[in-house]
N, C-alpha and C positions, 0 to 999 in steps of 0.2 A: 504493499499499499504507499503509495509515496505520499509526503508530507502535505501537499494540496488537500487531499482526500481526506486527510485527518482535519484541514481546517473545515474543509465543507459540511464535514459530518456533526463539528460545535464541539469546543474544546480544547481543540487539539494544540498541535503545532503551531506558532506561525508559518507564514508559508516562506520559504528556503528565500531566503536574503541574495540579492545580488549589488556585489561591492565594485565600485571602482577602484583602480590599482593606486596604491598609496604610498608612503614611504617606504625603504626597505627596513624593516625592524624584525630583529628574533623572533622567532616563535612565543617567545615567554613575554615579549612587550607588545605583539600584536591581537588588537581586538579580535581578527580576523578569525585564529584558530578558538576562541572562548567559545563553548557548547552552549547555543540559546536555551531560553526557558522551554521547557516540556519536551527536548528532542528524546527522552528516554521514553516516550510513548509513538515514536517514531519506528520505522522497521533497519532492520540491518541493513546495511546498504544504500537508505535514503541519502539525498543530495539535503544540506541542510541549510548552506551558503556557496555563493559561486562567487570566483572573478576572475577578469583576464591578467596576466601576469605578463611582462615581459623576461624571459629567459636571457642569459649572459654568460658565456663563458668561463668559465674564473669568476664571474660577475664581474668581467670589464667589454667583452664583446659581445656587443647585441646580434641575439640568435634570429634571425629570420625565421623563425616559426609560427605557428600557433598555435597557442599557449594558455591554458586555464588553470584554476584550481581549485578543487572540489572540498568542501568541509562535508564530510559526512558518520551518520552512526553506526558501530562498530560494537564490539563486546570486546573484555576481558578476557585473558585465562579462568575468572570464576564467571562468567560467563553476565558481569556486570558490563551494564551501558556505558560508553565512554564516545570521544569523537576523534577523528583524524582526517588528513588532509593527502589527497592524491594528487598531482601535477599532472596534467592529459594534454598530448601534444600532437596536432595534426600536422603533413608536411606543408608547406607555403604553397597557399593559393589553391588548398582540396577543398574541395564540398564535399560536405557531411554525404555519406554512403555506406549503408548496410551491407554494402558486399566488403568491406573492408574489414580483415582480422585486428583483433585486439590483442597487441604486447603489452605483460603486465611485467615490468623488470624490477625485480627488486634488489636496490642499491646495499652495498657494503657499510651501511651507516655509524658499525661498529666504536658506537660513545652514547652517551646519554643526557649530553648536550642539543639544548635545539638547534644550534647552529649546523650542526651536522645532518641534521634531517634534509632532506632532499627538495623540500619544496621551497625553503630559505637557501640554502647551498645554491640551487641551480637559480636563482633570481638577479637580473640586472641591477646588479649595484650589493650584493651582498657579500659580506668580510668574513668570509669562511674558509680562510686559508688552512691545509692542512686537513680538509676532508674529503673521502674518499668520491662521493657523487659527482663532484666537479671532474675528475678524471675520468671515470666511469660514462659520463655522460658521452663524451668526444667517440665513445665507441658503440653505443646506444643510440646514437643519430643515425646512424644507418641503417637503421629500422624504418625511420620515417622515408628515408627516400628509395624504398622498395617499396612507398606508397602504404604501411600498416599506421594504424594508429596504437600511441604506446602510452600505457600509466605508468607513473613513477609513484609508489605510496610512502607516506612515512609507516614504515611496518611499523615501529615500534611503538608507535601510538603517540598519543600527545605527550605520556608521562616520560618516555623511552626507557622501555622495558626490554633494553636489551640483552640476549639470553634466554627468553621465559619461553617455556612451549609452546604449543598450539596458536597461541595468541596473534603472532606474526604472519601466523597464516589466516585468524579472522581477517586481520587487518586488512589483509592483502588481498583478500576475497571480497570483502565489505567494498574495497576500492573499484575493483572490477566490477562488481553491481551500480555503481556509483558513475562507474563509465558508460557503461551499455545505456544507461537512464539517461545520459545528459545531450540533450536533444543538440548542440552542437558538433556533438561527433556523428550522430545518425545514424548509433549501433543501433542494434536490440537483442534479444535475448538467442537469437539464431546464429547471432554473431561469432566464428571460433576464437577460442584464448587459448595463447600461451602464455607459459609460467617461464622466467630465466633470472639468475640470477647466481654471484659468486661468492665464494668465500661466507662470509657473514649473510651477505643478500641470496647466497646457495643457500644456508641456513634454511632464512625464511622462507625463501621457495620450497622447501623439502616441507615445513610445516602445511604450505599452501593445498601442497598437491596430496597432504595425506589427509588435510582435513574436506578437503575439495567433495568428496561423493557424500559425507553428511552432512557439512554446514551449507552448503551451496550448491545441491544437485541440479538445481535450474543452469548453471553456468555450464554452457559447451567448453571443456578445457581440452585441447586434444594433443596437448603432449607438453612435459614439461622439462628444462636444461636444469641440471644442478652443478656447476661449476665449483670443485673443489669446497664442498658443503660443512665442511669440519668432522661431520660423523661422530664425534665423540668430546662433546665440551669438555666433560670431566678429565680425559684424555689428553685435551692441550692446557687445558688447567696445570696438571703437576708439570707438563716436559715445558711449556713456556714461563712458566716461576722460575726469576731469577736470572733470565734472560735477555737478552735485547729487545724481545718483544715482550718483552712480560709484563704491558702495559693493557694489553689485549685479552691476557684473563681477568685483569684488574679489573676492566671497564666491564666485564662480564657478569664479576661478581658484584659490581654497581650496580648494575641494572639489574639484577636478580635480588638485592637489597628492597626493591622497590617491588618484585614481585610477590616474595615471599617472606613473608612477617619473621618467621622462624629462620629466616636464615639469618635477618638483621638481629636478632637475640643472640642468636652464636655468636656472629659478630663483635655485639656490643660484650659480651661476655669474656670472650678469649683476646680478642685483637686491643694492642695498646690505644690508650688516647692518639699516638703521633699517628699511629698506621688508620687509625677512624681518620684522621685528617688527613692523610695522604692520599684515603680510598674516596673522600667527600670532594678534594681537588680536582677530580677528574670529572666533575658535574658543569665545567665550562672550559676544558679541554676538546682541540677537534681529535680524531684519529692521531694524527700523524704529531701533534703537540704533547700528544701522551706517550706516544712511543718515544719522542725525545725526554719527555721531563720524567718519566719512569725506567726508562733505560736501566736492566740489570736489579728491578725492586723486586725483593723477596719477603714476600708476607712472612716467612719463619720468622723474618727478625724483630716482627714487630706483633707475635703471637707469644703469648704465654703460655700456650705449650704448641708442640711441633702441631706445625700444621698440618701433617698429615694426618696427626690426634684429630684434630679438629675435623677433618673431613670423611674422617671415618666415624662419625657420631651417626646415627639412628636418622638423626631429621636431615641430614647433610647426604647421606645414601640417598635417601628418599627422593632429593630434590635431582639428583646428578643422576638416580635412573629418571626421571621424568622427561629431564632436557633431551637424553640420546633419543636424536629421530627417527626413524626406520621399524616402528613398530607396526606401520598398518600400511596395505596396501593401497596404492592408488591405482586408478580403475582406468587410465590412460597412458602410455608410453612415456619412457623417461630415459634420458639421455645425461649420465655422470660420466665427468671431466677431472681429473684428475693427475698432478706430476707425481710419478716417482719420487723426485727429491725434492718433494715441497720443505723449507725449511720453516714455516708455521702450519701445516694441516700434515699430519703423519696418513700417509699414503695407507694404513694398516690398517687407524680409524676409518676412512673412508670406504676401505674396502667390507670393513663389519656394517656399514650402512648400507649400502651393495646387496651383503649377503642376506642382511633383515629384510630388506624389500622384496626379494624374490623369493625368501623361506616363505612369507606371506603370500606369494601370489603377484608379486608385479610382475611388468613386462618390463626389463630394465637392458637397456644399451650403455655397456661401459667399457671407456676407454680415456686408458693411463698411458703418458705420456712421458718417456725416459730423460728429452732433453731438457724440458723447461720446468722451472720451480715456482712458487708462486706467486710472485706478480708477474711472467712473461707468460704466463698459459692464457689467463685473460683474455689479452689482445690476439695473439695467435689463434686463440679457439673460435673465435670471433664469426670467421668464415663457415665453417662448421659448422657453429649453431644456427647462424641464421638460416644456412641450406636446411637441417632438419627440421630446425621451424617450418618454412617453405613446403615442408612436403608433408608435416602435419597437416597446415591451413590447407593443402589442395588436399586434404586425405587421402593421402599416398599413404602407404604401411612401414613401417620402418624398417631396417633391417632386424638381424637375428640380433634376440637378447643374449649377446654373450659378452664376452671380456676380451678385449683388445689391450695389446702392450705394445705399441710402435714405438719408433723412433723420435717423432715430432707429428703433431697435428697440422704441421704448415708444411711435411712432404707432399705437396702436391702440387699439380697445374691448377685445381679448381681453387683453391686456399690462396696460390700466387692472385691470380685475378682477384679472388675475394680483398688481399691486400691493397693492391691497385686501386680498386672501390671507394674500401675503408679509406685511402691517403688522399683520393680524390672528395669526398666526404668532410675528410676534419681538415682540409684546406679550405673548403668553404667556410667553414663554420668557424675558421681563427680570421678571418678575411671579410667577414660580418657579411658572405653572398647569399642568398637565400638557400634555406634547405627544405628543396623542390623533390619531387620524385621523379628518380632516374631513370626508373622501368619498373614495371609491373614485372613479379615473378608468379606466373602460377604454371 
């Protein structure tokens, strides 16, 4: 039911608001992000507020694309009503078209600060140095040149619940619902939808894929690409603590404290005041800022008992079991990509996620890359990813649900042609030329 229907029936939430774009402020200070009175009575995915926005590469180079932001109703892990924002895009000059597919791209937000949310980081004039979505946009925009509509949700929700299970999936799927109902895109419930994310975005996409069948069965999700999707967050925590990437598990702990009161109680009991202050300091950091500031950070040094003993407590074991993806089988094909020499996400952890999916009955094509590492695999895998999604949008069956370990996903003529096309799209973005349809692939 739309929010307008509630209003016609009487006593419901107000009609969806349409805002003119104003100064670029962080989500914490931007009234656009504030839930309107009565939003709880709206349905999941109902659009509560909209505005056109200007997109800027690194906040500086204006992008000639059509872009809007939608505030919509969603739910948290406990199914309590919440709101979030998605940024929806069309190619320059494109008209609304129900035959156009929708790509939902989940960024690697990997932070709890609103400055890292794509709805802020992608806007012209934003000050979001060190956020991952600003780099990812240079890759994702090529989907616009294929003629697709794109939704980029703030999948952590307005509260920044980084690391939470299932909730990023609810948030992502409700963003898809919002996009499908948004008139300016011209989409409808028959629109084929693809999910894609890498690293933290791959984890969010995993939860969306797992939740889709039960939470949003009306959405025609035709496939999901999970790039380096973490596999086992608990394993990553112990492996990355006290390393150059120690900020990543630290950020997860800070995000999970917002989701699980039991975790916050444990942290308050066993982490020193200085350690709690360091955890809290990440609330204003972007991902790269945190990685630099917390390089080598060892939570053991700020714990009154060994951190392994803290994490072995029953309530902590329960949380780490809940945040491990791969417990259910999505009802559509999956493509999982992982570098065997990944310095951040262990290949064994992703192997385990794929095994759990297959054991549950999922159809998974798994490609392991021997040459890449965590940073390089995302750009190198874009041509393969877009081809795979394009085939799913066209209704073609995927290849065998097998595991392939390749020298490099880049080692093909088709990938080389894809890199040339991507370079052209990136050049247009960096010079402010229109991001228009290059050609339609069917």
